[in-house]
mmCIF entry with sequence, helices, sheets and N, C-alpha, C, O atoms, coordinates in Angstrom:
data_MODEL
# 
_entry.id   MODEL 
# 
_entity.id                         1 
_entity.type                       polymer 
_entity.pdbx_number_of_molecules   1 
# 
_entity_poly.entity_id                      1 
_entity_poly.type                           'polypeptide(L)' 
_entity_poly.nstd_linkage                   no 
_entity_poly.nstd_monomer                   no 
_entity_poly.pdbx_seq_one_letter_code       
;(UNK)(UNK)(UNK)(UNK)(UNK)(UNK)(UNK)(UNK)(UNK)(UNK)(UNK)(UNK)(UNK)(UNK)(UNK)(UNK)
(UNK)(UNK)(UNK)(UNK)(UNK)(UNK)(UNK)(UNK)(UNK)(UNK)(UNK)(UNK)(UNK)(UNK)(UNK)(UNK)
(UNK)(UNK)(UNK)(UNK)(UNK)(UNK)(UNK)(UNK)(UNK)(UNK)(UNK)(UNK)(UNK)(UNK)(UNK)(UNK)
(UNK)(UNK)(UNK)
;
_entity_poly.pdbx_seq_one_letter_code_can   XXXXXXXXXXXXXXXXXXXXXXXXXXXXXXXXXXXXXXXXXXXXXXXXXXX 
_entity_poly.pdbx_strand_id                 A 
# 
loop_
_entity_poly_seq.entity_id 
_entity_poly_seq.num 
_entity_poly_seq.mon_id 
_entity_poly_seq.hetero 
1 1  UNK n 
1 2  UNK n 
1 3  UNK n 
1 4  UNK n 
1 5  UNK n 
1 6  UNK n 
1 7  UNK n 
1 8  UNK n 
1 9  UNK n 
1 10 UNK n 
1 11 UNK n 
1 12 UNK n 
1 13 UNK n 
1 14 UNK n 
1 15 UNK n 
1 16 UNK n 
1 17 UNK n 
1 18 UNK n 
1 19 UNK n 
1 20 UNK n 
1 21 UNK n 
1 22 UNK n 
1 23 UNK n 
1 24 UNK n 
1 25 UNK n 
1 26 UNK n 
1 27 UNK n 
1 28 UNK n 
1 29 UNK n 
1 30 UNK n 
1 31 UNK n 
1 32 UNK n 
1 33 UNK n 
1 34 UNK n 
1 35 UNK n 
1 36 UNK n 
1 37 UNK n 
1 38 UNK n 
1 39 UNK n 
1 40 UNK n 
1 41 UNK n 
1 42 UNK n 
1 43 UNK n 
1 44 UNK n 
1 45 UNK n 
1 46 UNK n 
1 47 UNK n 
1 48 UNK n 
1 49 UNK n 
1 50 UNK n 
1 51 UNK n 
# 
_struct_asym.id          A 
_struct_asym.entity_id   1 
# 
_struct_conf.conf_type_id            HELX_P 
_struct_conf.id                      HELX_P1 
_struct_conf.pdbx_PDB_helix_id       AA1 
_struct_conf.beg_label_comp_id       UNK 
_struct_conf.beg_label_asym_id       A 
_struct_conf.beg_label_seq_id        16 
_struct_conf.pdbx_beg_PDB_ins_code   ? 
_struct_conf.end_label_comp_id       UNK 
_struct_conf.end_label_asym_id       A 
_struct_conf.end_label_seq_id        32 
_struct_conf.pdbx_end_PDB_ins_code   ? 
_struct_conf.beg_auth_comp_id        UNK 
_struct_conf.beg_auth_asym_id        A 
_struct_conf.beg_auth_seq_id         16 
_struct_conf.end_auth_comp_id        UNK 
_struct_conf.end_auth_asym_id        A 
_struct_conf.end_auth_seq_id         32 
_struct_conf.pdbx_PDB_helix_class    1 
_struct_conf.details                 ? 
_struct_conf.pdbx_PDB_helix_length   17 
# 
_struct_conf_type.id          HELX_P 
_struct_conf_type.criteria    ? 
_struct_conf_type.reference   ? 
# 
_struct_sheet.id               AA1 
_struct_sheet.type             ? 
_struct_sheet.number_strands   2 
_struct_sheet.details          ? 
# 
_struct_sheet_order.sheet_id     AA1 
_struct_sheet_order.range_id_1   1 
_struct_sheet_order.range_id_2   2 
_struct_sheet_order.offset       ? 
_struct_sheet_order.sense        parallel 
# 
loop_
_struct_sheet_range.sheet_id 
_struct_sheet_range.id 
_struct_sheet_range.beg_label_comp_id 
_struct_sheet_range.beg_label_asym_id 
_struct_sheet_range.beg_label_seq_id 
_struct_sheet_range.pdbx_beg_PDB_ins_code 
_struct_sheet_range.end_label_comp_id 
_struct_sheet_range.end_label_asym_id 
_struct_sheet_range.end_label_seq_id 
_struct_sheet_range.pdbx_end_PDB_ins_code 
_struct_sheet_range.beg_auth_comp_id 
_struct_sheet_range.beg_auth_asym_id 
_struct_sheet_range.beg_auth_seq_id 
_struct_sheet_range.end_auth_comp_id 
_struct_sheet_range.end_auth_asym_id 
_struct_sheet_range.end_auth_seq_id 
AA1 1 UNK A 2  ? UNK A 7  ? UNK A 2  UNK A 7  
AA1 2 UNK A 43 ? UNK A 48 ? UNK A 43 UNK A 48 
# 
loop_
_atom_site.group_PDB 
_atom_site.id 
_atom_site.type_symbol 
_atom_site.label_atom_id 
_atom_site.label_alt_id 
_atom_site.label_comp_id 
_atom_site.label_asym_id 
_atom_site.label_entity_id 
_atom_site.label_seq_id 
_atom_site.pdbx_PDB_ins_code 
_atom_site.Cartn_x 
_atom_site.Cartn_y 
_atom_site.Cartn_z 
_atom_site.occupancy 
_atom_site.B_iso_or_equiv 
_atom_site.pdbx_formal_charge 
_atom_site.auth_seq_id 
_atom_site.auth_comp_id 
_atom_site.auth_asym_id 
_atom_site.auth_atom_id 
_atom_site.pdbx_PDB_model_num 
ATOM 1   N N  . UNK A 1 1  ? 123.851 182.175 136.450 1.00 0.00 ? 1  UNK A N  1 
ATOM 2   C CA . UNK A 1 1  ? 122.632 181.416 136.316 1.00 0.00 ? 1  UNK A CA 1 
ATOM 3   C C  . UNK A 1 1  ? 121.946 181.444 137.678 1.00 0.00 ? 1  UNK A C  1 
ATOM 4   O O  . UNK A 1 1  ? 122.527 181.026 138.679 1.00 0.00 ? 1  UNK A O  1 
ATOM 5   N N  . UNK A 1 2  ? 120.740 181.925 137.713 1.00 0.00 ? 2  UNK A N  1 
ATOM 6   C CA . UNK A 1 2  ? 119.992 181.991 138.958 1.00 0.00 ? 2  UNK A CA 1 
ATOM 7   C C  . UNK A 1 2  ? 119.179 180.719 139.153 1.00 0.00 ? 2  UNK A C  1 
ATOM 8   O O  . UNK A 1 2  ? 118.496 180.254 138.241 1.00 0.00 ? 2  UNK A O  1 
ATOM 9   N N  . UNK A 1 3  ? 119.265 180.171 140.347 1.00 0.00 ? 3  UNK A N  1 
ATOM 10  C CA . UNK A 1 3  ? 118.472 179.017 140.752 1.00 0.00 ? 3  UNK A CA 1 
ATOM 11  C C  . UNK A 1 3  ? 117.560 179.454 141.885 1.00 0.00 ? 3  UNK A C  1 
ATOM 12  O O  . UNK A 1 3  ? 117.890 180.363 142.646 1.00 0.00 ? 3  UNK A O  1 
ATOM 13  N N  . UNK A 1 4  ? 116.419 178.805 141.989 1.00 0.00 ? 4  UNK A N  1 
ATOM 14  C CA . UNK A 1 4  ? 115.527 179.095 143.103 1.00 0.00 ? 4  UNK A CA 1 
ATOM 15  C C  . UNK A 1 4  ? 115.542 177.900 144.044 1.00 0.00 ? 4  UNK A C  1 
ATOM 16  O O  . UNK A 1 4  ? 115.382 176.755 143.619 1.00 0.00 ? 4  UNK A O  1 
ATOM 17  N N  . UNK A 1 5  ? 115.733 178.178 145.312 1.00 0.00 ? 5  UNK A N  1 
ATOM 18  C CA . UNK A 1 5  ? 115.729 177.128 146.329 1.00 0.00 ? 5  UNK A CA 1 
ATOM 19  C C  . UNK A 1 5  ? 114.482 177.257 147.177 1.00 0.00 ? 5  UNK A C  1 
ATOM 20  O O  . UNK A 1 5  ? 114.260 178.283 147.821 1.00 0.00 ? 5  UNK A O  1 
ATOM 21  N N  . UNK A 1 6  ? 113.673 176.217 147.177 1.00 0.00 ? 6  UNK A N  1 
ATOM 22  C CA . UNK A 1 6  ? 112.449 176.197 147.975 1.00 0.00 ? 6  UNK A CA 1 
ATOM 23  C C  . UNK A 1 6  ? 112.681 175.261 149.153 1.00 0.00 ? 6  UNK A C  1 
ATOM 24  O O  . UNK A 1 6  ? 112.811 174.050 148.974 1.00 0.00 ? 6  UNK A O  1 
ATOM 25  N N  . UNK A 1 7  ? 112.732 175.822 150.356 1.00 0.00 ? 7  UNK A N  1 
ATOM 26  C CA . UNK A 1 7  ? 113.075 175.057 151.547 1.00 0.00 ? 7  UNK A CA 1 
ATOM 27  C C  . UNK A 1 7  ? 112.093 175.354 152.672 1.00 0.00 ? 7  UNK A C  1 
ATOM 28  O O  . UNK A 1 7  ? 111.622 176.484 152.798 1.00 0.00 ? 7  UNK A O  1 
ATOM 29  N N  . UNK A 1 8  ? 111.776 174.342 153.499 1.00 0.00 ? 8  UNK A N  1 
ATOM 30  C CA . UNK A 1 8  ? 110.988 174.613 154.698 1.00 0.00 ? 8  UNK A CA 1 
ATOM 31  C C  . UNK A 1 8  ? 111.905 175.219 155.764 1.00 0.00 ? 8  UNK A C  1 
ATOM 32  O O  . UNK A 1 8  ? 112.654 174.496 156.421 1.00 0.00 ? 8  UNK A O  1 
ATOM 33  N N  . UNK A 1 9  ? 111.850 176.519 155.934 1.00 0.00 ? 9  UNK A N  1 
ATOM 34  C CA . UNK A 1 9  ? 112.761 177.225 156.837 1.00 0.00 ? 9  UNK A CA 1 
ATOM 35  C C  . UNK A 1 9  ? 112.115 177.626 158.156 1.00 0.00 ? 9  UNK A C  1 
ATOM 36  O O  . UNK A 1 9  ? 112.802 178.099 159.061 1.00 0.00 ? 9  UNK A O  1 
ATOM 37  N N  . UNK A 1 10 ? 110.822 177.447 158.275 1.00 0.00 ? 10 UNK A N  1 
ATOM 38  C CA . UNK A 1 10 ? 110.130 177.811 159.507 1.00 0.00 ? 10 UNK A CA 1 
ATOM 39  C C  . UNK A 1 10 ? 109.028 176.786 159.749 1.00 0.00 ? 10 UNK A C  1 
ATOM 40  O O  . UNK A 1 10 ? 108.895 175.818 159.000 1.00 0.00 ? 10 UNK A O  1 
ATOM 41  N N  . UNK A 1 11 ? 108.259 176.996 160.773 1.00 0.00 ? 11 UNK A N  1 
ATOM 42  C CA . UNK A 1 11 ? 107.165 176.085 161.071 1.00 0.00 ? 11 UNK A CA 1 
ATOM 43  C C  . UNK A 1 11 ? 107.602 174.929 161.949 1.00 0.00 ? 11 UNK A C  1 
ATOM 44  O O  . UNK A 1 11 ? 108.678 174.957 162.546 1.00 0.00 ? 11 UNK A O  1 
ATOM 45  N N  . UNK A 1 12 ? 106.752 173.909 162.021 1.00 0.00 ? 12 UNK A N  1 
ATOM 46  C CA . UNK A 1 12 ? 107.005 172.790 162.931 1.00 0.00 ? 12 UNK A CA 1 
ATOM 47  C C  . UNK A 1 12 ? 108.181 171.926 162.496 1.00 0.00 ? 12 UNK A C  1 
ATOM 48  O O  . UNK A 1 12 ? 108.801 171.275 163.338 1.00 0.00 ? 12 UNK A O  1 
ATOM 49  N N  . UNK A 1 13 ? 108.499 171.901 161.224 1.00 0.00 ? 13 UNK A N  1 
ATOM 50  C CA . UNK A 1 13 ? 109.668 171.150 160.741 1.00 0.00 ? 13 UNK A CA 1 
ATOM 51  C C  . UNK A 1 13 ? 110.450 172.049 159.798 1.00 0.00 ? 13 UNK A C  1 
ATOM 52  O O  . UNK A 1 13 ? 110.094 172.197 158.629 1.00 0.00 ? 13 UNK A O  1 
ATOM 53  N N  . UNK A 1 14 ? 111.506 172.643 160.308 1.00 0.00 ? 14 UNK A N  1 
ATOM 54  C CA . UNK A 1 14 ? 112.331 173.562 159.515 1.00 0.00 ? 14 UNK A CA 1 
ATOM 55  C C  . UNK A 1 14 ? 113.552 172.825 158.985 1.00 0.00 ? 14 UNK A C  1 
ATOM 56  O O  . UNK A 1 14 ? 114.685 173.264 159.186 1.00 0.00 ? 14 UNK A O  1 
ATOM 57  N N  . UNK A 1 15 ? 113.322 171.710 158.311 1.00 0.00 ? 15 UNK A N  1 
ATOM 58  C CA . UNK A 1 15 ? 114.416 170.882 157.801 1.00 0.00 ? 15 UNK A CA 1 
ATOM 59  C C  . UNK A 1 15 ? 115.282 171.569 156.773 1.00 0.00 ? 15 UNK A C  1 
ATOM 60  O O  . UNK A 1 15 ? 116.420 171.160 156.545 1.00 0.00 ? 15 UNK A O  1 
ATOM 61  N N  . UNK A 1 16 ? 114.763 172.598 156.154 1.00 0.00 ? 16 UNK A N  1 
ATOM 62  C CA . UNK A 1 16 ? 115.542 173.322 155.161 1.00 0.00 ? 16 UNK A CA 1 
ATOM 63  C C  . UNK A 1 16 ? 116.766 173.995 155.743 1.00 0.00 ? 16 UNK A C  1 
ATOM 64  O O  . UNK A 1 16 ? 117.738 174.250 155.033 1.00 0.00 ? 16 UNK A O  1 
ATOM 65  N N  . UNK A 1 17 ? 116.722 174.284 157.041 1.00 0.00 ? 17 UNK A N  1 
ATOM 66  C CA . UNK A 1 17 ? 117.882 174.911 157.679 1.00 0.00 ? 17 UNK A CA 1 
ATOM 67  C C  . UNK A 1 17 ? 119.095 173.996 157.616 1.00 0.00 ? 17 UNK A C  1 
ATOM 68  O O  . UNK A 1 17 ? 120.228 174.473 157.539 1.00 0.00 ? 17 UNK A O  1 
ATOM 69  N N  . UNK A 1 18 ? 118.873 172.699 157.649 1.00 0.00 ? 18 UNK A N  1 
ATOM 70  C CA . UNK A 1 18 ? 119.968 171.748 157.524 1.00 0.00 ? 18 UNK A CA 1 
ATOM 71  C C  . UNK A 1 18 ? 120.379 171.505 156.086 1.00 0.00 ? 18 UNK A C  1 
ATOM 72  O O  . UNK A 1 18 ? 121.506 171.082 155.829 1.00 0.00 ? 18 UNK A O  1 
ATOM 73  N N  . UNK A 1 19 ? 119.497 171.763 155.155 1.00 0.00 ? 19 UNK A N  1 
ATOM 74  C CA . UNK A 1 19 ? 119.777 171.541 153.738 1.00 0.00 ? 19 UNK A CA 1 
ATOM 75  C C  . UNK A 1 19 ? 120.559 172.694 153.119 1.00 0.00 ? 19 UNK A C  1 
ATOM 76  O O  . UNK A 1 19 ? 121.341 172.486 152.191 1.00 0.00 ? 19 UNK A O  1 
ATOM 77  N N  . UNK A 1 20 ? 120.356 173.885 153.618 1.00 0.00 ? 20 UNK A N  1 
ATOM 78  C CA . UNK A 1 20 ? 120.995 175.064 153.020 1.00 0.00 ? 20 UNK A CA 1 
ATOM 79  C C  . UNK A 1 20 ? 122.517 174.975 152.950 1.00 0.00 ? 20 UNK A C  1 
ATOM 80  O O  . UNK A 1 20 ? 123.083 175.289 151.903 1.00 0.00 ? 20 UNK A O  1 
ATOM 81  N N  . UNK A 1 21 ? 123.207 174.561 154.015 1.00 0.00 ? 21 UNK A N  1 
ATOM 82  C CA . UNK A 1 21 ? 124.668 174.479 153.913 1.00 0.00 ? 21 UNK A CA 1 
ATOM 83  C C  . UNK A 1 21 ? 125.134 173.502 152.831 1.00 0.00 ? 21 UNK A C  1 
ATOM 84  O O  . UNK A 1 21 ? 126.119 173.767 152.141 1.00 0.00 ? 21 UNK A O  1 
ATOM 85  N N  . UNK A 1 22 ? 124.439 172.385 152.681 1.00 0.00 ? 22 UNK A N  1 
ATOM 86  C CA . UNK A 1 22 ? 124.820 171.409 151.656 1.00 0.00 ? 22 UNK A CA 1 
ATOM 87  C C  . UNK A 1 22 ? 124.616 171.975 150.259 1.00 0.00 ? 22 UNK A C  1 
ATOM 88  O O  . UNK A 1 22 ? 125.452 171.776 149.378 1.00 0.00 ? 22 UNK A O  1 
ATOM 89  N N  . UNK A 1 23 ? 123.524 172.668 150.057 1.00 0.00 ? 23 UNK A N  1 
ATOM 90  C CA . UNK A 1 23 ? 123.258 173.283 148.754 1.00 0.00 ? 23 UNK A CA 1 
ATOM 91  C C  . UNK A 1 23 ? 124.313 174.340 148.455 1.00 0.00 ? 23 UNK A C  1 
ATOM 92  O O  . UNK A 1 23 ? 124.816 174.419 147.334 1.00 0.00 ? 23 UNK A O  1 
ATOM 93  N N  . UNK A 1 24 ? 124.648 175.152 149.452 1.00 0.00 ? 24 UNK A N  1 
ATOM 94  C CA . UNK A 1 24 ? 125.652 176.195 149.241 1.00 0.00 ? 24 UNK A CA 1 
ATOM 95  C C  . UNK A 1 24 ? 127.015 175.588 148.923 1.00 0.00 ? 24 UNK A C  1 
ATOM 96  O O  . UNK A 1 24 ? 127.742 176.107 148.076 1.00 0.00 ? 24 UNK A O  1 
ATOM 97  N N  . UNK A 1 25 ? 127.366 174.490 149.600 1.00 0.00 ? 25 UNK A N  1 
ATOM 98  C CA . UNK A 1 25 ? 128.633 173.809 149.292 1.00 0.00 ? 25 UNK A CA 1 
ATOM 99  C C  . UNK A 1 25 ? 128.652 173.324 147.848 1.00 0.00 ? 25 UNK A C  1 
ATOM 100 O O  . UNK A 1 25 ? 129.667 173.446 147.162 1.00 0.00 ? 25 UNK A O  1 
ATOM 101 N N  . UNK A 1 26 ? 127.535 172.777 147.390 1.00 0.00 ? 26 UNK A N  1 
ATOM 102 C CA . UNK A 1 26 ? 127.457 172.320 146.004 1.00 0.00 ? 26 UNK A CA 1 
ATOM 103 C C  . UNK A 1 26 ? 127.615 173.459 145.018 1.00 0.00 ? 26 UNK A C  1 
ATOM 104 O O  . UNK A 1 26 ? 128.334 173.331 144.027 1.00 0.00 ? 26 UNK A O  1 
ATOM 105 N N  . UNK A 1 27 ? 126.953 174.565 145.281 1.00 0.00 ? 27 UNK A N  1 
ATOM 106 C CA . UNK A 1 27 ? 127.091 175.734 144.406 1.00 0.00 ? 27 UNK A CA 1 
ATOM 107 C C  . UNK A 1 27 ? 128.531 176.232 144.398 1.00 0.00 ? 27 UNK A C  1 
ATOM 108 O O  . UNK A 1 27 ? 129.074 176.569 143.346 1.00 0.00 ? 27 UNK A O  1 
ATOM 109 N N  . UNK A 1 28 ? 129.145 176.277 145.577 1.00 0.00 ? 28 UNK A N  1 
ATOM 110 C CA . UNK A 1 28 ? 130.538 176.724 145.664 1.00 0.00 ? 28 UNK A CA 1 
ATOM 111 C C  . UNK A 1 28 ? 131.463 175.797 144.887 1.00 0.00 ? 28 UNK A C  1 
ATOM 112 O O  . UNK A 1 28 ? 132.372 176.260 144.198 1.00 0.00 ? 28 UNK A O  1 
ATOM 113 N N  . UNK A 1 29 ? 131.236 174.482 144.995 1.00 0.00 ? 29 UNK A N  1 
ATOM 114 C CA . UNK A 1 29 ? 132.066 173.521 144.260 1.00 0.00 ? 29 UNK A CA 1 
ATOM 115 C C  . UNK A 1 29 ? 131.972 173.746 142.755 1.00 0.00 ? 29 UNK A C  1 
ATOM 116 O O  . UNK A 1 29 ? 132.986 173.753 142.057 1.00 0.00 ? 29 UNK A O  1 
ATOM 117 N N  . UNK A 1 30 ? 130.755 173.930 142.261 1.00 0.00 ? 30 UNK A N  1 
ATOM 118 C CA . UNK A 1 30 ? 130.568 174.157 140.822 1.00 0.00 ? 30 UNK A CA 1 
ATOM 119 C C  . UNK A 1 30 ? 131.205 175.484 140.418 1.00 0.00 ? 30 UNK A C  1 
ATOM 120 O O  . UNK A 1 30 ? 131.906 175.554 139.409 1.00 0.00 ? 30 UNK A O  1 
ATOM 121 N N  . UNK A 1 31 ? 130.967 176.525 141.194 1.00 0.00 ? 31 UNK A N  1 
ATOM 122 C CA . UNK A 1 31 ? 131.503 177.844 140.845 1.00 0.00 ? 31 UNK A CA 1 
ATOM 123 C C  . UNK A 1 31 ? 133.024 177.895 140.898 1.00 0.00 ? 31 UNK A C  1 
ATOM 124 O O  . UNK A 1 31 ? 133.635 178.666 140.159 1.00 0.00 ? 31 UNK A O  1 
ATOM 125 N N  . UNK A 1 32 ? 133.644 177.097 141.750 1.00 0.00 ? 32 UNK A N  1 
ATOM 126 C CA . UNK A 1 32 ? 135.099 177.128 141.901 1.00 0.00 ? 32 UNK A CA 1 
ATOM 127 C C  . UNK A 1 32 ? 135.836 176.170 140.976 1.00 0.00 ? 32 UNK A C  1 
ATOM 128 O O  . UNK A 1 32 ? 137.067 176.176 140.941 1.00 0.00 ? 32 UNK A O  1 
ATOM 129 N N  . UNK A 1 33 ? 135.110 175.350 140.227 1.00 0.00 ? 33 UNK A N  1 
ATOM 130 C CA . UNK A 1 33 ? 135.742 174.405 139.298 1.00 0.00 ? 33 UNK A CA 1 
ATOM 131 C C  . UNK A 1 33 ? 135.718 175.004 137.889 1.00 0.00 ? 33 UNK A C  1 
ATOM 132 O O  . UNK A 1 33 ? 134.643 175.156 137.310 1.00 0.00 ? 33 UNK A O  1 
ATOM 133 N N  . UNK A 1 34 ? 136.872 175.344 137.331 1.00 0.00 ? 34 UNK A N  1 
ATOM 134 C CA . UNK A 1 34 ? 136.903 175.983 136.010 1.00 0.00 ? 34 UNK A CA 1 
ATOM 135 C C  . UNK A 1 34 ? 136.454 175.063 134.875 1.00 0.00 ? 34 UNK A C  1 
ATOM 136 O O  . UNK A 1 34 ? 136.231 175.528 133.757 1.00 0.00 ? 34 UNK A O  1 
ATOM 137 N N  . UNK A 1 35 ? 136.320 173.768 135.150 1.00 0.00 ? 35 UNK A N  1 
ATOM 138 C CA . UNK A 1 35 ? 135.897 172.821 134.116 1.00 0.00 ? 35 UNK A CA 1 
ATOM 139 C C  . UNK A 1 35 ? 134.382 172.648 134.054 1.00 0.00 ? 35 UNK A C  1 
ATOM 140 O O  . UNK A 1 35 ? 133.861 172.062 133.106 1.00 0.00 ? 35 UNK A O  1 
ATOM 141 N N  . UNK A 1 36 ? 133.681 173.155 135.057 1.00 0.00 ? 36 UNK A N  1 
ATOM 142 C CA . UNK A 1 36 ? 132.222 173.031 135.092 1.00 0.00 ? 36 UNK A CA 1 
ATOM 143 C C  . UNK A 1 36 ? 131.623 174.405 134.835 1.00 0.00 ? 36 UNK A C  1 
ATOM 144 O O  . UNK A 1 36 ? 131.892 175.351 135.574 1.00 0.00 ? 36 UNK A O  1 
ATOM 145 N N  . UNK A 1 37 ? 130.830 174.515 133.811 1.00 0.00 ? 37 UNK A N  1 
ATOM 146 C CA . UNK A 1 37 ? 130.172 175.771 133.443 1.00 0.00 ? 37 UNK A CA 1 
ATOM 147 C C  . UNK A 1 37 ? 131.125 176.956 133.419 1.00 0.00 ? 37 UNK A C  1 
ATOM 148 O O  . UNK A 1 37 ? 130.900 177.953 134.105 1.00 0.00 ? 37 UNK A O  1 
ATOM 149 N N  . UNK A 1 38 ? 132.193 176.849 132.626 1.00 0.00 ? 38 UNK A N  1 
ATOM 150 C CA . UNK A 1 38 ? 133.124 177.977 132.560 1.00 0.00 ? 38 UNK A CA 1 
ATOM 151 C C  . UNK A 1 38 ? 132.400 179.252 132.102 1.00 0.00 ? 38 UNK A C  1 
ATOM 152 O O  . UNK A 1 38 ? 131.488 179.203 131.276 1.00 0.00 ? 38 UNK A O  1 
ATOM 153 N N  . UNK A 1 39 ? 132.819 180.358 132.641 1.00 0.00 ? 39 UNK A N  1 
ATOM 154 C CA . UNK A 1 39 ? 132.274 181.678 132.329 1.00 0.00 ? 39 UNK A CA 1 
ATOM 155 C C  . UNK A 1 39 ? 130.859 181.902 132.867 1.00 0.00 ? 39 UNK A C  1 
ATOM 156 O O  . UNK A 1 39 ? 130.195 182.867 132.490 1.00 0.00 ? 39 UNK A O  1 
ATOM 157 N N  . UNK A 1 40 ? 130.401 181.012 133.746 1.00 0.00 ? 40 UNK A N  1 
ATOM 158 C CA . UNK A 1 40 ? 129.094 181.179 134.384 1.00 0.00 ? 40 UNK A CA 1 
ATOM 159 C C  . UNK A 1 40 ? 129.269 181.104 135.892 1.00 0.00 ? 40 UNK A C  1 
ATOM 160 O O  . UNK A 1 40 ? 130.233 180.521 136.389 1.00 0.00 ? 40 UNK A O  1 
ATOM 161 N N  . UNK A 1 41 ? 128.343 181.689 136.602 1.00 0.00 ? 41 UNK A N  1 
ATOM 162 C CA . UNK A 1 41 ? 128.313 181.580 138.055 1.00 0.00 ? 41 UNK A CA 1 
ATOM 163 C C  . UNK A 1 41 ? 126.903 181.188 138.475 1.00 0.00 ? 41 UNK A C  1 
ATOM 164 O O  . UNK A 1 41 ? 125.923 181.795 138.040 1.00 0.00 ? 41 UNK A O  1 
ATOM 165 N N  . UNK A 1 42 ? 126.810 180.172 139.322 1.00 0.00 ? 42 UNK A N  1 
ATOM 166 C CA . UNK A 1 42 ? 125.518 179.777 139.860 1.00 0.00 ? 42 UNK A CA 1 
ATOM 167 C C  . UNK A 1 42 ? 125.221 180.620 141.088 1.00 0.00 ? 42 UNK A C  1 
ATOM 168 O O  . UNK A 1 42 ? 126.072 180.791 141.960 1.00 0.00 ? 42 UNK A O  1 
ATOM 169 N N  . UNK A 1 43 ? 124.011 181.142 141.146 1.00 0.00 ? 43 UNK A N  1 
ATOM 170 C CA . UNK A 1 43 ? 123.559 181.918 142.295 1.00 0.00 ? 43 UNK A CA 1 
ATOM 171 C C  . UNK A 1 43 ? 122.177 181.413 142.678 1.00 0.00 ? 43 UNK A C  1 
ATOM 172 O O  . UNK A 1 43 ? 121.428 180.925 141.832 1.00 0.00 ? 43 UNK A O  1 
ATOM 173 N N  . UNK A 1 44 ? 121.847 181.533 143.946 1.00 0.00 ? 44 UNK A N  1 
ATOM 174 C CA . UNK A 1 44 ? 120.570 181.006 144.401 1.00 0.00 ? 44 UNK A CA 1 
ATOM 175 C C  . UNK A 1 44 ? 119.811 182.050 145.199 1.00 0.00 ? 44 UNK A C  1 
ATOM 176 O O  . UNK A 1 44 ? 120.371 182.753 146.040 1.00 0.00 ? 44 UNK A O  1 
ATOM 177 N N  . UNK A 1 45 ? 118.539 182.128 144.916 1.00 0.00 ? 45 UNK A N  1 
ATOM 178 C CA . UNK A 1 45 ? 117.626 182.862 145.778 1.00 0.00 ? 45 UNK A CA 1 
ATOM 179 C C  . UNK A 1 45 ? 116.788 181.811 146.482 1.00 0.00 ? 45 UNK A C  1 
ATOM 180 O O  . UNK A 1 45 ? 116.347 180.846 145.859 1.00 0.00 ? 45 UNK A O  1 
ATOM 181 N N  . UNK A 1 46 ? 116.567 181.989 147.767 1.00 0.00 ? 46 UNK A N  1 
ATOM 182 C CA . UNK A 1 46 ? 115.825 180.970 148.501 1.00 0.00 ? 46 UNK A CA 1 
ATOM 183 C C  . UNK A 1 46 ? 114.537 181.537 149.060 1.00 0.00 ? 46 UNK A C  1 
ATOM 184 O O  . UNK A 1 46 ? 114.423 182.727 149.356 1.00 0.00 ? 46 UNK A O  1 
ATOM 185 N N  . UNK A 1 47 ? 113.577 180.648 149.192 1.00 0.00 ? 47 UNK A N  1 
ATOM 186 C CA . UNK A 1 47 ? 112.264 181.028 149.700 1.00 0.00 ? 47 UNK A CA 1 
ATOM 187 C C  . UNK A 1 47 ? 111.782 179.976 150.683 1.00 0.00 ? 47 UNK A C  1 
ATOM 188 O O  . UNK A 1 47 ? 112.012 178.781 150.500 1.00 0.00 ? 47 UNK A O  1 
ATOM 189 N N  . UNK A 1 48 ? 111.122 180.432 151.711 1.00 0.00 ? 48 UNK A N  1 
ATOM 190 C CA . UNK A 1 48 ? 110.560 179.563 152.733 1.00 0.00 ? 48 UNK A CA 1 
ATOM 191 C C  . UNK A 1 48 ? 109.224 179.015 152.240 1.00 0.00 ? 48 UNK A C  1 
ATOM 192 O O  . UNK A 1 48 ? 108.310 179.780 151.931 1.00 0.00 ? 48 UNK A O  1 
ATOM 193 N N  . UNK A 1 49 ? 109.115 177.703 152.169 1.00 0.00 ? 49 UNK A N  1 
ATOM 194 C CA . UNK A 1 49 ? 107.869 177.093 151.702 1.00 0.00 ? 49 UNK A CA 1 
ATOM 195 C C  . UNK A 1 49 ? 106.820 177.012 152.808 1.00 0.00 ? 49 UNK A C  1 
ATOM 196 O O  . UNK A 1 49 ? 105.686 176.607 152.553 1.00 0.00 ? 49 UNK A O  1 
ATOM 197 N N  . UNK A 1 50 ? 107.184 177.389 154.023 1.00 0.00 ? 50 UNK A N  1 
ATOM 198 C CA . UNK A 1 50 ? 106.252 177.295 155.146 1.00 0.00 ? 50 UNK A CA 1 
ATOM 199 C C  . UNK A 1 50 ? 105.547 178.608 155.468 1.00 0.00 ? 50 UNK A C  1 
ATOM 200 O O  . UNK A 1 50 ? 104.743 178.658 156.398 1.00 0.00 ? 50 UNK A O  1 
ATOM 201 N N  . UNK A 1 51 ? 105.824 179.645 154.738 1.00 0.00 ? 51 UNK A N  1 
ATOM 202 C CA . UNK A 1 51 ? 105.199 180.939 155.026 1.00 0.00 ? 51 UNK A CA 1 
ATOM 203 C C  . UNK A 1 51 ? 103.826 180.992 154.403 1.00 0.00 ? 51 UNK A C  1 
ATOM 204 O O  . UNK A 1 51 ? 103.129 181.999 154.528 1.00 0.00 ? 51 UNK A O  1 
# 
């Protein structure tokens, strides 16, 4: 399952850089738990909202 992540990664406030690790940890937790969405894998494409 593809998710899109929209984060402020550049510009005067690049707060998305701090959010990315937390989002990735959440995706990893879901993907590594066989009881959550079995037979599926969550994947994310990310985009900079400041460009």
